[in-house]
C-alpha positions in Angstrom: 7.0 29.6 50.3 4.0 27.3 50.3 5.6 25.2 47.8 8.8 25.0 49.8 6.4 23.9 52.7 4.7 21.1 50.8 7.9 19.7 48.8 8.2 16.8 51.6 4.6 15.7 51.2 4.9 16.2 47.3 8.1 13.9 47.3 6.6 11.3 49.7 3.5 10.7 47.6 5.2 11.2 44.3 7.5 8.4 45.0 4.3 6.2 46.5 2.1 6.7 43.4 5.2 6.0 41.3 5.8 2.7 43.1 2.1 1.8 42.9 1.8 2.9 39.4 5.0 0.5 38.3 3.6 -2.4 40.1 0.4 -1.9 38.5 1.9 -1.6 34.9 3.9 -4.8 35.6 0.8 -6.5 36.5 -1.6 -5.0 33.9 0.8 -4.9 31.0 0.3 -8.5 30.0 -3.4 -8.2 30.2 -3.1 -4.9 28.1 -1.0 -6.9 25.6 -3.5 -9.6 25.1 -6.0 -7.2 24.8 -4.4 -4.8 22.3 -2.5 -7.3 20.2 -5.4 -8.9 18.3 -6.4 -5.4 17.1 -3.0 -4.5 16.1 -2.8 -7.6 14.0 -6.2 -6.8 12.8 -5.0 -3.4 11.5 -2.1 -4.8 9.8 -4.4 -7.4 8.0 -6.4 -4.6 7.0 -3.9 -2.3 5.7 -2.2 -5.4 3.6 -5.6 -6.3 2.1 -5.8 -2.3 1.4 -2.5 -2.3 -0.4 -3.3 -5.6 -2.3 -6.6 -3.7 -3.2 -5.0 -0.5 -4.4 -2.3 -2.6 -6.6 -4.9 -4.4 -7.9 -7.1 -1.1 -9.0 -3.8 0.5 -10.1 -2.8 -2.7 -12.2 -6.4 -2.7 -13.9 -6.4 1.0 -14.4 -2.7 0.9 -16.0 -4.4 -2.1 -18.2 -7.6 0.2 -19.3 -5.3 3.0 -20.2 -3.2 1.1 -22.3 -5.9 -0.3 -24.0 -7.7 3.1 -24.2 -4.9 4.3 -26.0 -4.1 1.4 -28.4 -7.9 0.7 -29.3 -8.2 3.6 -31.2 -5.3 2.7 -33.3 -6.2 -0.6 -34.3 -8.0 0.9 -37.8 -4.7 2.6 -38.6 -2.6 -0.5 -37.8 -5.1 -2.5 -39.9 -4.7 -0.1 -42.7 -0.8 -0.4 -42.2 -1.0 -3.9 -42.4 -3.2 -3.8 -45.6 -0.8 -1.7 -47.2 2.1 -3.8 -46.4 0.3 -6.7 -47.7 -0.6 -5.2 -50.8 2.9 -4.0 -51.5 4.5 -7.2 -50.7 2.4 -9.0 -52.8 2.6 -6.5 -55.8 6.4 -6.3 -55.6 8.3 -8.5 -58.0 9.8 -11.7 -56.9 13.8 -11.8 -56.8 14.0 -15.2 -58.4 11.9 -14.1 -61.5 13.9 -10.6 -62.3 17.1 -12.6 -62.9 
């Protein structure tokens, strides 16, 4: 019952606050935008810098992983290259064996 008795007051005050709030929002929106926009741009710049840093870190990590896999294989590759060179020097020339 009390809700029905106070309903007209709540409607009137609700409309008044809605109108005042809309006017204040329209007036203060450009001010809020001017204060808020630089921080949004700064956040975007930090995100871009963070993404570039992470991309660089992942690229360096991939190169280091690739080197960590290949560097232990260098002695084996040198042995294979030496064996191939010995085989190539030791085989007879096709021009001589005619």
